[in-house]
N, C-alpha and C positions, 0 to 999 in steps of 0.2 A: 300801287295800281299797275305799274309796269311789270312787276313780278307776277302779279295775278294774270295779267294778259298773256305773258310768256308761257306760264304754266298751262293756261287754257288752250293756247295754240298747240303746244306740244302734245297735250292729251288728245285733242281733236285729231291731230295727225296720226297718232297711234291707233285711234279707233277706226278711222276711215281710209287708211293707207292701202288696204287691200280690197276696197270696193271697186266695182267696175267689171270690165270684161278682158279676157285674154283671147285675142283673135288667132285662129289657126289658119295659116296660109293654105291656098288650094294645093292639094297633095294627091299624087298618083300612087296608088298601092297596087303593085303588080302581083300577078298570081304566083310568082316565084318568091315573093316576100314572105317566107314561111318562118324562117329562123331569125331574120333581121329585116328591118324595113325602114321607111321614112321616120324621122324623129321630130319631136317637138320639145323645146325647153321651156318650162313654166317660168314666166317673168314675175310671178308673185305666188305666194302660198295659196293653196286651195283646200277647202274642207269638204267632207262628205255631203254637206247640205248645198254646196254649189251645184250648178246645173250645166249640162252639155246640150248644145244644139248642133246638129250635123246632118248633112245630106250626102249619101253615097250612091253614085250612079255608075252603072256598067255591069259587066258579068266577068266572073273568073271561071275558067274551064279547067277542071282538075285532071282530065285525061285527054290531052289533045285539043285542038282548036274548035272542035264541034261536039265534044262529048262532055256530059256532066257539068254543064254551065250552071252557076249558082248566082243568086243575088247576095247582097251584103248580109242577109240573115241566114245564108247557107241553104236557102230554099231552091230546089232544082228548077231552073228555067228552061234547060235543055237536057232531056234524059239521054243516057248512053244507049249504045246499040242493043244492050241486053234488056232495056226497058225498065231500068231501076226507077222506082217511083218515089223515093224518099232520100233524105240525107242521114248519114250515120254520125254518131257522136265521136268527138275527138276530145277525150277527157270530159270536161264539163261544157265544151263548146261544140259547135256543129261544123262539119267539114265545109270549107268554102266561105265561112262567115268572116266578117271583118272584126278584128280584135284590136284592143287599145289598152296600153299599160306598159309595164316593164317587169323585170324579174324580181324586183324588190316588193312592189305593191301588187303584183299579179297582173295577168291579162284578162280582160273582160270582153264578152261578146256585146258589141254595141247594139245590135238589133236582135231581139229575141226571135227564135224560130217558131212563129205562131201564125194563126190564120190572118191576123192583121197585116202580116208581112208576106202573105202569099201562100202559106202552107195549105195544101189541099186544093188550091186553085189551078184551073187548067191554063190560066194566063197570068202567072205571078209577075209583079212589077219588077223591073230592073233598077228602079230609082226609089230609094227609101229615105225617109227623114225622121229624125227624132227631134223634138222641140222641148227645150227646157226640162229635160229629164235629170233628176238628181244623180250625182255620182254615187251616192249610197245605193240607189236602186239598181245601178249597173253592177255593183259589187265592190266599189271602193269605200271601205269603212274607216280609213285612216287618213288624217290630213297629210297633204304632200307639201313640203317646203318649196320655196322659190329655188329655181335651179334644177329641179327634178327633170330628168329626161324621159319622155314617154315615146313609145313606138306604135306604129300601125303595122299589124301583121295579118296574114291570111291563115285561117285555121286549117292546117294540113300537116302531113308528115313527110311529104315527098315534093321536091321542087322540079324534078327532072322533066316532067311532062305537063307542067301547068302553063296556061296561056291566059290572055285577057287581063283586065285590071279594073279597079274601082277608082273613081275620081271623087275625092272627099272635098266638099265645098261648103261655103257658108257656115263654117264651124267656129263656135265660140264657147268659152267657158265663162259663165257669169257668176261672180261672187256676190254674196249677200251684202247689202248696203251697211248693215249694222254689225257686221262680223268683226270680231277682234282676234287677229292673229299676229300679234306684235313680234317683230324681230328683236334680238338682243339690244341693238342700238336704240330702238324705240323705248324699250323698257328702261334703259339707262337714262334716257332723256326725261322720262316721266319721273323717275326717282330723283333726278337732279332738280326737277321742278318742284317736287314735294319738299325737298330739303331747303330750297331757296324760300319757298312760301312759309315754312316753319320758322326760319330765321327772321323773316320780315315781321311775322306776327309777334315773335318774342321781343324784338327790339321795340316794336310799337307799344306793347304792353308795359315795358319798362318806362317809356316816356310818359305814359298816362298815369302810372301809379306813383311816380316820384313826386314828393310834396315840395312846395317852395322852401320850407325850412331846411330840408335836407340838401336841397340844391344850393342854398346860400352858404352852408357851412362846409362845403367841400373845397 
């Protein structure tokens, strides 16, 4: 019974060890954070089905302190002196948008440039929130192991004339309760538990099948 209890404990630990949340501390992402920016180290593995909740408040100005201000979706909140009315693409992201990721897994745009985030509005909001959006829907299609370092960046190609910042707050990554992403140590513990259980059952079967006649003649 002790062996069975130990095995059950080990297996339960392997199954639930990555459930819960990873809190992201309040972070300031400056307009100049184009090629490198604030980092976050994952304290457990995450999967594409895990979700991200995040609020980004503020404006980043791409040309001086009063021209081409954008919110975290890259939607213009302050047009430049030439009256530009939209944001241009930077690869698959929008100029001025808040990016999240790294060079290995790629950088994704946290907030889509759409009407829900102010595109086409005369008064777009400078405070945007995503709530429990899956990492897969953002563009992360591969599980990321514990220890992965992620960055916050601003989508732009030039840092020399950028001003302003986004304040990232209330950010968490929530892992699924029944998600199984065991580390090598957990796998070894489960295998050891299986071996111990097998030995226990084998010894028990020998005791049951031995007859009194055989026992007395040994």
